[in-house]
C-alpha positions in Angstrom: -62.7 -15.7 -23.2 -61.4 -13.4 -20.8 -57.7 -12.9 -20.2 -57.5 -14.3 -16.5 -59.2 -17.5 -18.2 -56.6 -18.0 -20.5 -53.8 -17.1 -18.1 -55.0 -19.2 -15.1 -56.1 -22.1 -17.7 -53.0 -24.6 -19.6 -53.2 -24.2 -22.7 -51.0 -25.9 -25.6 -52.6 -24.3 -28.7 -52.7 -20.4 -29.1 -55.8 -18.9 -28.9 -56.8 -18.3 -32.3 -59.2 -15.6 -31.8 -57.2 -13.3 -29.9 -53.7 -14.7 -29.3 -51.8 -11.4 -31.1 -53.6 -9.0 -29.5 -53.3 -10.7 -25.8 -49.3 -10.7 -26.4 -49.3 -6.7 -27.2 -51.9 -5.6 -24.8 -49.4 -3.6 -22.5 -50.5 -4.8 -19.0 -47.4 -4.1 -17.2 -45.9 -0.4 -16.7 -41.9 0.0 -15.4 -40.9 1.9 -12.8 -37.9 3.8 -11.5 -35.7 1.3 -9.5 -32.4 2.3 -8.6 -31.8 -0.9 -6.3 -29.5 -3.6 -7.4 -28.9 -6.9 -6.2 -26.0 -6.0 -3.9 -27.7 -2.4 -3.0 -28.3 -4.4 0.5 -26.9 -6.7 2.5 -29.7 -8.9 3.7 -30.2 -9.9 0.2 -27.5 -12.3 0.8 -29.8 -13.9 3.0 -31.0 -15.0 -0.3 -28.6 -15.3 -2.5 -25.8 -16.8 -0.4 -27.8 -20.6 0.0 -29.6 -20.0 -3.7 -26.1 -20.3 -5.0 -25.4 -23.1 -3.3 -28.5 -24.8 -4.1 -30.3 -24.4 -0.6 -33.7 -23.9 -1.9 -35.6 -24.1 1.1 -33.4 -21.8 2.8 -33.4 -19.4 -0.4 -37.3 -19.4 -0.3 -37.6 -19.2 3.8 -35.2 -16.2 3.6 -37.1 -14.4 0.7 -40.2 -15.4 2.5 -39.3 -13.0 5.4 -37.7 -10.2 3.5 -40.5 -9.6 1.1 -42.2 -7.4 3.8 -39.2 -5.0 3.8 -39.0 -5.7 0.4 -42.2 -5.8 -1.4 -41.7 -3.2 -4.3 -38.5 -5.3 -5.4 -38.6 -7.3 -8.1 -35.5 -9.5 -7.4 -36.6 -10.6 -4.3 -39.6 -12.5 -5.8 -37.4 -13.1 -8.6 -35.0 -15.4 -6.2 -38.3 -17.0 -4.1 -39.5 -17.8 -7.3 -36.2 -19.2 -8.9 -36.1 -21.5 -5.8 -39.1 -22.8 -6.5 -38.6 -23.4 -10.2 -35.2 -25.3 -9.2 -37.4 -27.6 -7.2 -40.0 -27.7 -9.8 -42.8 -26.5 -7.7 -44.2 -24.5 -11.1 -47.6 -23.9 -9.8 -45.7 -22.3 -6.8 -43.3 -20.2 -8.5 -46.2 -18.7 -10.7 -48.4 -17.4 -7.6 -44.8 -16.2 -6.3 -44.5 -14.0 -9.6 -48.3 -12.8 -9.7 -47.8 -11.5 -6.4 -44.6 -9.9 -7.6 -45.9 -8.2 -10.8 -48.5 -6.6 -8.4 -46.5 -5.4 -6.2 -43.1 -4.5 -7.5 -41.1 -1.3 -9.3 -40.2 -3.6 -12.5 -42.0 -6.0 -14.1 -39.5 -7.3 -16.6 -37.7 -9.8 -14.6 -40.7 -11.4 -13.2 -42.4 -11.5 -16.7 -39.6 -13.1 -18.3 -39.0 -15.7 -15.7 -42.8 -16.6 -16.0 -41.8 -17.2 -19.7 -39.0 -19.7 -18.6 -41.9 -21.4 -16.0 -44.3 -21.9 -19.0 -41.3 -23.3 -20.7 -40.8 -25.7 -18.2 -44.4 -26.5 -18.1 -44.4 -27.2 -22.0 -46.8 -24.4 -22.8 -44.7 -23.0 -25.6 -47.6 -20.1 -26.7 -48.2 -18.8 -22.7 -44.0 -18.5 -22.9 -43.9 -16.2 -25.8 -46.6 -14.2 -24.5 -44.5 -13.5 -21.5 -41.7 -13.2 -23.1 -43.2 -10.9 -25.5 -44.6 -8.5 -22.2 -41.3 -9.0 -21.0 -39.9 -7.4 -23.9 -41.9 -4.4 -24.3 -41.0 -3.3 -21.2 -37.7 -3.5 -21.6 -37.7 -1.8 -24.9 -39.0 1.2 -22.9 -36.1 1.4 -20.2 -32.6 2.5 -20.5 -29.7 0.0 -21.7 -33.1 -2.3 -22.3 -33.3 -3.0 -18.8 -29.7 -4.1 -18.4 -30.4 -7.9 -18.8 -30.8 -10.5 -22.0 -34.2 -11.7 -20.7 -37.0 -12.4 -23.4 -34.4 -11.1 -26.2 -32.3 -14.3 -25.7 -35.6 -16.6 -25.5 -36.9 -14.9 -28.6 -33.9 -15.1 -30.2 -34.0 -18.9 -30.5 -37.1 -19.6 -31.0 -36.7 -17.4 -34.1 -33.8 -19.3 -34.9 -35.4 -22.5 -34.6 -39.0 -21.3 -36.5 -36.3 -20.2 -40.0 -37.1 -16.5 -39.1 -33.5 -15.6 -39.8 -33.7 -11.9 -40.1 -35.5 -11.5 -36.8 -33.0 -13.9 -35.2 -30.4 -11.8 -36.0 -31.9 -8.6 -34.7 -32.6 -10.3 -31.5 -29.3 -11.6 -31.7 -27.9 -8.0 -32.2 -30.1 -7.1 -29.3 -28.5 -9.8 -26.9 -24.8 -8.6 -27.5 -25.4 -5.0 -27.3 -26.9 -5.8 -23.6 -24.5 -8.1 -22.8 -20.9 -8.4 -25.1 -20.1 -12.1 -23.5 -22.3 -13.2 -26.5 -24.7 -15.5 -23.9 -26.5 -18.2 -25.1 -28.6 -20.8 -23.9 -27.1 -24.0 -23.7 -27.4 -27.2 -26.2 -29.8 -28.5 -23.4 -32.0 -25.6 -23.2 -31.9 -25.5 -27.1 -33.1 -28.7 -27.5 -35.7 -28.4 -25.1 -37.3 -25.3 -27.1 -36.8 -27.2 -30.3 -38.7 -30.4 -29.5 -41.4 -28.1 -27.5 -41.3 -26.0 -30.8 -42.0 -29.1 -33.2 -44.8 -30.1 -30.6 -46.8 -26.8 -31.1 -49.3 -25.4 -33.6 -46.5 -22.6 -34.3 -49.2 -20.7 -37.0 -49.7 -18.1 -34.3 -46.6 -18.3 -32.4 -44.7 -17.2 -35.7 -47.3 -14.3 -36.4 -46.8 -12.8 -33.1 -42.6 -13.0 -33.7 -43.3 -11.0 -37.1 -45.3 -8.8 -35.0 -42.1 -8.6 -32.7 -40.2 -7.5 -35.8 -42.3 -5.2 -37.4 -42.9 -3.6 -34.3 -39.3 -3.1 -32.7 -37.2 -4.1 -35.3 -38.4 -2.7 -38.5 -36.2 -0.7 -41.1 -36.9 2.9 -42.2 -39.0 2.0 -45.2 -41.3 0.1 -43.2 -41.9 2.8 -40.9 -43.0 5.1 -43.0 -45.9 2.6 -43.6 -46.8 2.3 -39.9 -49.1 4.4 -37.8 -48.2 6.6 -34.9 -48.8 4.0 -32.3 -46.2 1.7 -33.7 -43.8 4.7 -34.7 -41.2 5.6 -31.5 -40.2 1.9 -31.1 -39.9 1.8 -35.0 -37.5 4.9 -34.6 -36.0 3.9 -31.5 -35.0 0.8 -33.4 -33.5 2.9 -36.6 -31.7 5.1 -34.0 -29.9 2.5 -32.3 -29.0 0.9 -35.6 -25.4 1.3 -35.7 -25.1 -0.3 -39.5 -27.8 2.4 -40.5 -26.1 5.6 -42.5 -25.8 8.6 -40.0 -28.4 10.5 -42.4 -31.1 8.1 -41.4 -30.3 7.2 -37.9 -30.1 11.5 -37.4 -33.4 11.7 -38.8 -35.0 9.1 -36.6 -33.6 11.1 -33.6 -34.9 14.2 -34.9 -38.5 12.6 -35.3 -38.1 11.2 -31.7 -37.5 14.6 -30.3 -40.3 16.3 -32.9 -42.7 13.2 -31.2 -41.4 14.5 -27.3 -42.2 11.0 -25.9 -40.0 10.0 -23.0 -40.0 6.4 -23.7 -37.0 7.4 -26.3 -34.8 9.1 -23.2 -33.5 5.6 -22.3 -32.4 4.2 -25.6 -31.1 8.1 -26.5 -29.1 8.6 -23.4 -27.7 4.8 -24.6 -26.3 6.0 -27.4 -24.9 9.2 -25.9 -23.0 7.1 -23.6 -21.7 4.3 -26.1 -21.2 6.1 -29.5 -18.1 8.0 -30.0 -19.3 9.3 -33.5 -21.4 13.0 -34.0 -24.5 10.7 -33.6 -24.4 11.2 -30.3 -24.9 14.5 -30.1 -28.0 14.8 -31.9 -29.2 12.3 -29.7 -28.4 14.5 -26.4 -30.1 17.4 -27.9 -33.1 15.0 -28.5 -33.1 14.6 -24.9 -33.3 17.6 -23.7 -35.8 18.7 -26.4 -38.0 15.8 -25.3 -37.2 16.8 -21.4 -38.3 19.9 -22.2 -41.5 19.2 -23.4 -42.0 17.0 -20.6 -44.2 14.0 -22.2 
């Protein structure tokens, strides 16, 4: 089955032959984006009616402004949210696909696409999009600054009794947003109902792969191939509960490899940590930048 066929056709069961590979095929790349929701006064033309519940006006303003801000992901997110509020799911998907084709940032769109599929009752497709969003967020400084896919996947891992992964995802949520953001009981019950109605075998495997690739311990890291090494090392470097020596070795290895994906997370360590590890992180960033990879 071609990927596009799988994306367009709504499925209630995962594709047994290739669901895992689809989830982790990196189809989208993140570009640097310095604009924020309040970077231009014109954005209030969308946000004010959206926050007031006037979805029609918000939608019309987004459609008008997208011509001037065609590569800004938030415009498409706000537009799609107005449609999601009206349960116009297919049109929301169309807008999000448009954004994925044009915008610099992808993960906000990917995360919202997962929410649309959740509302449509397709757990496997929702998790596909949330994993795609997580992969993008893992590569940017501060994990993109939003809890995004981590929050949804945390609750699903908890429902599936994947306690270790649930705890790791919860830690990531609280690292990004220390206010302990959680889904409402209504949303959690909705997810639980959907999980109980779904075939979770492949979904469970996909979540276990998330843990393996992005939340593994150092012992596990030693057995992984080079393609998996960077996210594993980043995770260990960020793990404040790990010993200094283990974290330092992970940071030194990141400096040796010279992969630019490590720069954002290492700078996060430098900007937030108070111990000697922050200087190790900054030194590694300087070495990676010098290599220019």
